[in-house]
C-alpha positions as CSV (number, residue, x, y, z in Angstrom):
1,M,33.6,177.9,102.8
2,L,32.8,176.2,99.6
3,S,36.2,176.5,98.2
4,T,37.7,175.2,101.6
5,R,35.5,172.1,101.3
6,R,36.7,171.6,97.7
7,T,40.2,171.9,98.5
8,A,39.8,169.3,101.3
9,V,38.2,166.8,98.7
10,V,40.9,167.4,95.9
11,A,43.7,167.1,98.6
12,G,42.1,163.9,99.8
13,V,41.7,162.4,96.4
14,L,45.4,163.3,95.6
15,F,46.5,161.4,98.6
16,L,44.8,158.2,97.5
17,V,46.1,158.6,94.1
18,T,49.7,158.7,95.5
19,E,48.9,155.3,97.5
20,V,47.5,153.6,94.5
21,A,50.2,154.9,92.0
22,A,53.0,154.0,94.1
23,I,51.9,150.5,94.9
24,G,51.1,149.9,91.1
25,G,54.4,151.4,90.0
26,L,56.4,149.1,92.3
27,A,54.3,145.9,91.3
28,L,54.7,146.8,87.6
29,Y,58.4,147.3,87.8
30,G,58.8,143.9,89.3
31,P,60.6,142.1,86.3
32,V,63.1,145.0,85.7
33,L,63.9,145.3,89.5
34,R,64.1,141.5,90.3
35,D,65.9,140.2,87.2
36,A,69.4,141.0,87.2
37,D,69.7,139.9,83.6
38,Y,66.6,141.7,82.3
39,V,68.7,144.1,80.0
40,V,69.7,140.9,77.9
41,G,66.5,138.7,78.3
42,S,63.2,138.8,76.6
43,G,62.1,141.7,78.7
44,A,58.6,142.8,79.6
45,D,58.7,146.4,78.4
46,T,55.1,147.2,78.2
47,R,54.7,146.4,81.9
48,V,57.7,148.5,82.6
49,F,56.2,151.4,80.6
50,L,52.9,151.1,82.6
51,G,55.1,151.2,85.9
52,A,56.6,154.4,84.6
53,L,53.2,155.8,83.7
54,S,52.0,155.0,87.2
55,E,55.0,156.8,88.8
56,M,54.5,159.8,86.6
57,V,50.8,160.0,88.0
58,L,52.6,159.6,91.5
59,A,54.9,162.4,91.1
60,A,52.3,164.7,89.7
61,A,49.9,163.7,92.6
62,V,52.6,164.4,95.1
63,V,53.4,167.9,93.7
64,G,49.6,168.4,93.8
65,T,49.4,167.7,97.4
66,G,51.7,170.4,98.3
67,V,50.1,173.0,96.0
68,V,46.6,172.4,96.9
69,L,47.1,172.4,100.7
70,Y,49.5,175.4,100.5
71,P,46.8,178.3,100.8
72,V,45.2,176.5,103.8
73,L,48.4,175.7,105.8
74,R,49.9,179.0,104.8
75,K,47.4,180.5,107.5
76,R,49.1,178.6,110.4
77,D,52.6,178.9,109.4
78,E,53.5,180.3,106.0
79,G,57.2,179.2,106.2
80,A,56.4,175.6,107.1
81,A,53.5,175.5,104.4
82,L,56.1,176.6,101.8
83,G,58.7,174.2,103.2
84,Y,56.1,171.4,102.7
85,A,55.1,172.3,99.2
86,C,58.9,172.7,98.1
87,A,59.8,169.3,99.8
88,R,56.9,167.6,97.9
89,L,58.3,168.9,94.8
90,L,61.8,167.6,95.7
91,E,60.2,164.3,96.4
92,A,58.5,164.2,92.9
93,A,61.7,165.2,91.2
94,V,63.6,162.2,93.0
95,I,60.9,159.9,91.6
96,V,61.3,161.1,88.2
97,V,65.1,160.4,88.3
98,G,63.9,156.8,89.3
99,I,61.5,156.6,86.5
100,I,64.3,157.6,83.9
101,S,66.9,155.1,85.3
102,V,64.3,152.3,84.7
103,L,63.4,153.4,81.3
104,S,67.0,153.6,80.4
105,V,67.3,149.8,81.2
106,V,64.4,149.2,78.6
107,T,66.4,151.3,76.0
108,L,69.6,149.4,76.6
109,R,67.7,146.1,76.1
110,R,66.2,147.2,73.0
111,D,69.2,148.7,71.5
112,F,71.6,146.0,72.1
113,A,69.3,143.1,71.7
114,G,71.4,139.9,70.9
115,A,74.7,141.1,72.3
116,A,77.0,138.4,73.4
117,G,80.2,137.7,75.3
118,G,81.7,140.8,76.8
119,D,79.2,143.2,75.5
120,A,76.6,141.2,77.4
121,A,78.4,141.4,80.5
122,S,78.9,145.0,80.1
123,L,75.1,145.5,79.4
124,V,74.3,143.4,82.6
125,T,76.4,145.6,84.7
126,A,75.0,148.8,83.2
127,G,71.4,147.6,83.8
128,R,72.2,146.8,87.3
129,T,73.7,150.1,87.9
130,L,70.6,151.9,86.6
131,V,68.5,149.6,88.8
132,A,70.6,150.6,91.8
133,V,70.0,154.1,90.8
134,H,66.2,153.5,90.9
135,D,66.6,151.7,94.3
136,W,68.4,154.7,95.9
137,T,65.8,157.2,94.6
138,F,63.1,154.9,96.0
139,L,64.9,155.2,99.3
140,V,65.3,158.9,99.2
141,G,62.1,160.0,97.7
142,P,59.3,157.7,98.9
143,N,60.9,157.1,102.3
144,F,63.2,159.8,103.8
145,A,61.4,162.8,101.8
146,L,58.0,161.2,102.6
147,G,58.9,160.9,106.2
148,A,60.0,164.4,106.4
149,N,57.0,165.6,104.5
150,S,54.6,163.7,106.7
151,L,56.2,165.3,109.8
152,V,55.8,168.8,108.7
153,L,52.3,168.2,107.4
154,A,51.1,166.2,110.6
155,W,52.6,169.1,112.8
156,L,50.8,171.6,111.0
157,M,47.5,169.7,111.1
158,H,48.1,169.1,114.9
159,R,48.8,172.7,115.5
160,S,45.9,173.9,113.6
161,G,43.3,171.3,114.5
162,L,42.2,171.1,111.0
163,V,41.7,167.1,111.5
164,P,41.2,165.1,114.5
165,R,44.2,164.7,116.8
166,F,44.6,160.9,116.5
167,I,45.1,161.4,112.7
168,A,47.7,164.0,113.1
169,V,49.5,161.9,115.9
170,L,49.5,158.9,113.5
171,G,51.1,161.1,110.8
172,L,53.8,162.1,113.4
173,T,54.4,158.6,114.4
174,G,54.4,157.2,110.8
175,G,56.8,160.1,109.5
176,A,59.4,159.4,112.1
177,L,59.4,155.5,111.8
178,I,59.7,155.6,108.1
179,C,62.7,158.0,108.4
180,V,64.3,155.5,111.0
181,S,63.5,152.6,108.7
182,A,65.1,154.3,105.8
183,T,68.2,154.9,107.8
184,A,68.4,151.2,108.7
185,V,68.0,150.3,105.1
186,M,70.9,152.9,104.1
187,F,73.2,151.0,106.6
188,G,72.3,147.6,105.4
189,L,70.4,146.4,108.5
190,Y,67.7,145.0,106.2
191,E,66.4,145.3,102.6
192,Q,64.1,148.0,101.8
193,V,61.3,145.6,100.2
194,S,61.5,143.2,103.2
195,V,59.2,142.3,106.1
196,P,60.8,144.9,108.5
197,G,60.5,147.7,105.9
198,S,57.1,146.9,105.0
199,V,56.1,146.8,108.7
200,A,57.8,150.2,109.1
201,A,55.8,151.6,106.3
202,I,52.3,150.6,107.7
203,P,51.8,153.7,110.0
204,V,52.8,156.3,107.3
205,F,50.4,154.5,104.9
206,T,47.6,154.3,107.4
207,W,48.1,158.2,108.1
208,E,47.9,159.0,104.5
209,V,44.8,156.9,104.0
210,S,43.1,158.3,107.0
211,L,43.9,161.7,106.3
212,A,42.6,161.4,102.8
213,V,39.3,159.6,103.8
214,W,38.6,162.1,106.5
215,L,39.2,165.1,104.0
216,I,36.9,163.6,101.4
217,A,34.1,162.6,104.0
218,K,34.3,165.4,106.5
219,G,36.7,168.1,105.1
220,F,38.8,170.3,107.4
221,K,37.4,170.7,111.0
222,P,36.0,174.1,112.0
223,S,38.9,176.5,112.8
224,P,39.4,180.2,113.5
225,L,42.4,179.3,110.8
226,L,39.7,179.2,108.2
227,G,37.6,181.8,109.3
228,T,35.0,179.2,110.6
229,A,33.4,178.7,114.2
230,P,32.5,175.4,115.8
231,R,29.1,174.4,115.2
232,G,26.6,176.4,117.4
233,E,29.0,179.3,117.8
234,E,29.0,182.5,115.7
235,P,32.0,184.2,114.8
236,P,32.5,187.5,116.5
237,H,31.2,190.5,114.5
238,P,33.4,193.6,114.0
239,A,32.8,196.5,116.3
240,V,30.7,199.2,114.6
241,G,31.2,202.9,115.4
């Protein structure tokens, strides 16, 4: 029982870390993502490095949620639990690709500082290409993959009754909505970092924060899945004889 409670707390903390690290990384990346000529400018490399570090923490926490929850979820559906853990690993891998692309812009800026004319134009094109790679990883990882992961986890939580139903339903709603929003962004209906994109991300953000707070404060609800019985009831004793 103690190990299950510890698992819930660790998972909750990791979910909170993902939220803080994701917001921090995006905010710190601001100069390189918004300035098309960053690669030939004065730069804000220290800030970008801090953003990369924040996203490394994000990737580690994403993997951590899948690993920590697997032993609990597998008791409900081992295949789905394994799929969730592997999908979280894939999401983290996509995030790492985005980190590398942004850091590559910094390398270009440092190695070719002072370039002029045609060289500068080529550098700007290369820098924009690398930023575009990051933008696509941001869409595929923290949007499509996150949405799919949320749907799987929320479904498992709903089926197992490990958390209150409203939290699981919020996860199902948020996961579906962020996938729809990512599809809209892919087809150019609006920008990812925009009012519609931000509104579409609110439910999945609320789901992860609500899940994290519940797991830290309350842990998993009593369930036969964990070998526990509701309060006031004793689990059946094995027959003797």
